[in-house]
C-alpha positions in Angstrom: -30.9 35.8 -57.1 -33.0 38.1 -54.8 -32.1 38.3 -51.1 -33.6 35.6 -49.0 -36.8 36.3 -47.0 -37.4 33.7 -44.3 -40.7 33.0 -42.7 -39.2 29.9 -41.1 -37.8 30.9 -37.7 -39.8 32.2 -34.8 -37.3 34.8 -33.6 -37.6 38.6 -33.0 -35.7 40.6 -35.6 -32.7 42.6 -34.4 -34.5 45.9 -34.8 -37.0 45.0 -32.0 -34.3 43.7 -29.6 -33.3 46.1 -26.8 -29.6 45.8 -27.4 -28.8 48.9 -25.4 -30.8 47.7 -22.4 -29.1 44.3 -22.6 -25.7 45.9 -22.7 -26.5 48.1 -19.7 -28.0 45.1 -17.8 -24.8 43.1 -18.4 -22.7 46.0 -17.0 -24.9 46.1 -13.9 -24.8 42.3 -13.4 -21.0 42.3 -13.3 -20.9 45.4 -11.2 -23.6 44.4 -8.7 -22.8 40.7 -8.2 -19.4 39.7 -9.8 -19.1 36.7 -7.6 -22.6 35.4 -8.4 -22.5 35.7 -12.1 -18.9 34.4 -12.6 -19.2 31.3 -10.4 -20.7 27.9 -11.2 -23.7 28.8 -9.1 -26.4 26.4 -8.2 -28.5 24.0 -10.3 -31.7 25.9 -9.3 -30.5 28.9 -11.4 -29.4 32.4 -10.4 -31.1 32.8 -7.0 -32.2 36.4 -7.4 -33.8 35.6 -10.8 -35.5 32.6 -9.4 -37.0 34.7 -6.6 -38.1 37.4 -9.1 -39.9 34.8 -11.3 -41.5 33.3 -8.2 -42.8 36.7 -7.2 -44.1 37.5 -10.7 -46.1 34.3 -10.7 -47.2 34.4 -7.1 -45.5 31.2 -6.0 -42.8 30.1 -3.6 -39.2 30.1 -5.0 -39.0 26.3 -4.2 -41.5 25.8 -7.0 -39.2 27.4 -9.7 -36.3 26.0 -11.6 -34.4 28.3 -14.0 -32.7 26.6 -17.0 -30.8 27.1 -20.2 -33.9 27.9 -22.2 -37.4 26.4 -22.1 -36.4 23.5 -24.4 -34.1 22.3 -21.7 -36.8 22.8 -19.1 -39.1 20.6 -21.2 -36.3 18.1 -21.6 -35.7 17.8 -17.9 -39.5 17.3 -17.3 -39.6 14.6 -20.0 -36.5 12.9 -18.6 -38.2 12.8 -15.1 -41.7 11.7 -16.2 -41.6 9.9 -19.5 -40.3 6.4 -20.0 -40.2 4.4 -23.2 -43.7 3.2 -24.1 -45.4 5.9 -21.9 -48.4 7.6 -23.6 -48.0 11.3 -24.1 -50.7 13.6 -25.5 -49.8 16.4 -27.9 -51.7 18.8 -30.0 -52.0 18.2 -33.7 -50.2 20.2 -35.1 -47.6 20.8 -32.5 -44.0 22.1 -32.1 -41.7 19.9 -34.2 -39.0 19.8 -31.5 -41.5 18.5 -29.0 -42.3 15.6 -31.3 -38.6 14.9 -31.9 -37.9 15.0 -28.1 -40.7 12.6 -27.2 -39.9 10.2 -30.0 -36.3 10.1 -29.0 -37.4 9.0 -25.5 -39.6 6.2 -27.0 -42.9 7.8 -25.9 -46.1 6.6 -27.5 -47.3 9.9 -28.8 -51.1 10.4 -29.0 -52.0 13.4 -31.2 -55.3 15.2 -30.5 -56.7 17.6 -33.0 -56.1 21.3 -32.4 -59.3 23.4 -33.0 -59.5 27.1 -33.3 -60.0 27.5 -29.6 -57.3 25.0 -28.7 -56.9 21.2 -28.2 -60.1 19.2 -28.7 -60.9 18.4 -25.1 -63.9 16.3 -26.1 -61.7 14.1 -28.3 -59.2 13.8 -25.5 -62.0 12.8 -23.1 -63.1 10.1 -25.5 -59.5 8.9 -25.8 -59.2 8.7 -22.1 -62.5 6.9 -21.8 -61.3 4.3 -24.3 -58.4 3.4 -22.0 -55.6 5.8 -22.8 -53.4 6.4 -19.8 -51.1 9.4 -20.5 -48.3 10.3 -18.2 -48.2 13.8 -19.7 -50.2 16.2 -22.0 -48.1 18.8 -23.7 -50.1 22.0 -24.6 -49.0 25.4 -25.9 -51.9 27.4 -24.7 -51.2 30.9 -26.1 -50.6 31.6 -29.8 -49.7 28.0 -30.3 -46.6 27.1 -32.3 -47.2 26.4 -35.2 -50.9 27.3 -35.5 -51.1 30.6 -33.6 -54.4 29.5 -31.9 -55.2 30.1 -28.2 -56.8 27.7 -25.7 -60.1 29.1 -24.5 -60.8 29.6 -20.8 -63.4 26.9 -20.8 -61.1 24.4 -22.4 -58.4 25.2 -19.8 -60.7 24.2 -17.1 -61.8 21.1 -18.9 -58.2 20.0 -19.5 -57.3 20.5 -15.9 -60.4 18.5 -14.8 -59.3 15.7 -17.1 -55.8 15.8 -15.7 -57.2 15.5 -12.1 -59.6 12.7 -13.0 -57.1 10.6 -15.0 -54.0 11.5 -12.9 -51.7 13.0 -15.6 -49.6 16.1 -15.7 -50.3 19.0 -18.1 -47.2 20.7 -19.4 -48.3 24.3 -20.0 -45.7 25.4 -22.4 -46.1 29.2 -22.6 -43.3 31.2 -24.2 -45.7 33.5 -26.1 -48.2 34.4 -23.4 -46.9 37.9 -22.9 -47.1 38.7 -26.6 -50.8 39.3 -26.9 -51.6 42.4 -29.1 -55.4 42.1 -29.2 -58.1 40.3 -27.3 -58.3 39.4 -23.6 -55.6 37.5 -21.7 -56.4 34.0 -20.3 -55.7 32.6 -16.9 -52.8 30.2 -16.7 -53.7 26.6 -16.0 -51.0 26.3 -13.3 -53.0 29.0 -11.4 -56.1 26.8 -11.6 -54.4 23.6 -10.5 -50.8 23.9 -9.2 -50.6 20.1 -8.5 -51.5 18.7 -11.9 -49.9 21.5 -14.1 -46.3 22.3 -14.7 -45.7 25.7 -16.3 -42.8 26.4 -18.7 -41.7 29.7 -20.2 -38.8 31.6 -21.5 -37.2 35.0 -22.0 -36.2 34.1 -25.5 -39.3 35.6 -27.2 -39.6 38.7 -25.0 -35.9 39.7 -24.4 -33.8 37.9 -27.1 -33.0 34.4 -28.3 -29.4 34.6 -27.3 -29.9 34.8 -23.6 -31.2 31.2 -23.5 -33.0 31.5 -20.2 -36.1 29.5 -19.5 -37.9 28.2 -16.4 -40.3 25.6 -14.9 -42.9 26.2 -12.2 -44.3 23.0 -10.6 -45.0 21.1 -7.4 -42.1 21.4 -4.9 -41.3 17.7 -4.9 -41.3 17.5 -8.7 -39.0 20.6 -9.0 -36.7 19.1 -6.3 -36.4 15.9 -8.4 -35.6 17.8 -11.5 -33.0 19.9 -9.6 -31.1 16.7 -9.1 -31.3 16.0 -12.8 -30.0 19.5 -13.5 -27.1 19.0 -11.0 -26.0 15.8 -12.7 -26.4 17.3 -16.2 -24.5 20.6 -15.9 -23.9 21.5 -12.2 -25.5 24.9 -12.9 -27.0 26.8 -15.9 -25.5 30.0 -17.3 -25.1 32.4 -14.5 -24.0 35.2 -16.7 -27.1 35.1 -18.9 -29.4 34.7 -15.9 -27.7 37.6 -14.0 -28.1 39.8 -17.1 -31.8 38.8 -17.4 -32.4 39.6 -13.7 -30.9 43.1 -14.0 -32.9 43.6 -17.2 -36.1 42.7 -15.5 -35.7 44.6 -12.2 -34.8 47.8 -14.2 -38.2 47.6 -15.9 -36.7 46.9 -19.3 -38.6 43.7 -19.7 -42.0 45.5 -19.8 -40.6 48.0 -22.3 -39.2 45.2 -24.4 -42.5 43.3 -24.3 -44.4 46.4 -25.5 -41.9 47.0 -28.3 -42.2 43.4 -29.5 -46.0 43.4 -29.2 -46.3 46.6 -31.3 -44.0 45.2 -34.0 -45.8 41.9 -34.1 -49.2 43.5 -34.4 -48.1 45.5 -37.4 -46.4 42.5 -39.0 -49.3 40.1 -38.5 -51.7 42.7 -40.0 -49.4 43.2 -43.0 -49.1 39.4 -43.5 -52.8 38.7 -43.4 -53.6 41.7 -45.7 -50.9 40.6 -48.1 -52.2 37.0 -48.2 -55.8 38.1 -48.8 -54.6 40.3 -51.7 -51.9 38.1 -53.2 -53.0 34.5 -52.3 -56.8 34.4 -51.8 -56.8 30.6 -51.9 -55.0 30.7 -48.5 -57.2 30.0 -45.4 -56.1 31.2 -42.0 -57.2 32.8 -38.7 -55.7 36.2 -38.0 -53.6 35.9 -34.9 -54.2 37.9 -31.6 -50.6 37.5 -30.6 -47.4 35.5 -30.9 -45.1 34.8 -33.8 -47.0 32.4 -36.2 -49.7 32.1 -38.8 -51.0 28.6 -39.9 -52.0 28.7 -43.6 -54.1 26.0 -45.2 -54.3 25.7 -49.0 -57.0 23.9 -51.0 -57.3 20.2 -50.5 -54.7 18.4 -52.7 -52.2 21.2 -52.7 -48.6 20.0 -52.7 -46.9 22.2 -50.1 -43.6 20.3 -50.5 -43.6 21.4 -54.2 -44.5 24.9 -53.1 -41.6 25.0 -50.7 -39.2 24.1 -53.5 -40.8 26.7 -55.9 -40.6 29.3 -53.1 -37.0 28.5 -52.3 -36.2 29.1 -56.0 -37.5 32.6 -55.3 -35.5 32.9 -52.1 -38.5 32.5 -49.8 -38.4 30.0 -46.9 -41.2 28.6 -44.8 -41.9 25.4 -42.8 -44.2 22.7 -44.2 -47.2 21.7 -42.2 -46.1 18.0 -42.3 -43.1 18.9 -40.0 -45.5 19.6 -37.1 -47.8 16.5 -37.4 -47.6 12.7 -37.1 -49.9 12.4 -40.1 -51.4 14.9 -42.5 -50.6 18.6 -43.0 -49.7 18.1 -46.7 -51.7 21.2 -47.7 -50.6 23.4 -44.8 -47.6 25.7 -43.9 -46.4 27.8 -41.1 -45.4 31.4 -41.6 -43.4 33.1 -38.9 -43.8 36.9 -39.1 -41.6 37.9 -36.1 -38.2 38.0 -37.8 -39.2 39.9 -41.0 -39.9 43.6 -41.6 -43.1 44.9 -43.1 -41.4 45.4 -46.4 -40.0 41.9 -46.4 -43.4 40.5 -45.6 -45.1 42.2 -48.6 -42.3 41.1 -50.9 -42.1 37.6 -49.5 -45.9 37.0 -49.9 -45.7 38.3 -53.5 -43.0 35.8 -54.2 -44.9 33.0 -52.4 -48.0 33.8 -54.5 -45.8 33.7 -57.7 -44.5 30.3 -56.6 -48.1 29.1 -56.0 -49.2 30.3 -59.5 -46.2 28.6 -61.1 -47.5 25.2 -59.8 -50.9 25.8 -61.3 
């Protein structure tokens, strides 16, 4: 059996993680603030990191909450805003953990089609005009997971305008925004409307997954309410990880890390799209401008579930499109290129193409 090649997980591979920089940051964290990083701390997160994030985003520290990863940040927001039966808008497709989290809370999930330039704001407008009253709209604006698409500047303004008019909150879930390797960056929606947008991000994709440090930025009263939730949940998040991330950031290592990851992702994305065009010409996709993921559509009627089994027999793993949708996606799949080397991508696509041909 050949060695496994996994296109399943959106994580940076070890060769593009700044292990030395993380080690040095950990040493500095314990040397510079032993009391701060070894104590329970406060539910707002490690105060110096909170202040650093606030300055980076141009907001007051009171509008920032640092958490154990952005998934927990999202969970706190859902716990605060979403009750059983509440309508919540998501993109279709969207991140599978978001669907799971909302379903577990009994939300009435309303999926709106994702277009090449982001969520279909016209369709959302029609849904709202027909009487939908969402509490929240969850959007991944940059290099969306799983599709890799980016919400256009015009649609960001349209979405914020709809949120104002219909009085719902937009969760701008943005762990990939720093990882653009081509094209022009977009303004955040929270910078357009800080009252109707809550911004979430993470150091998982830019530093390393193991730090598990994420954060929310939102209105002061909302953040204060979520701080109470955090206090009752865990007293405080992981001060050691947050102290390490703070030292990593203030030393300038974050910018270096982002550049290393961007460069690697650009090469890997280019290798993946070239390999698909050569080995699997039936595959349709949009070449990404950043992020970790490529959404692939095969001809209508293709059985991606069967393809997943055939690929697994060849030690290639990917995630089926159906995992990211309430309905449909049977002929789609997500390929994550962040955790595989260039050589693994070429070999993996060759095996995937062989699996596809075996079904024909």
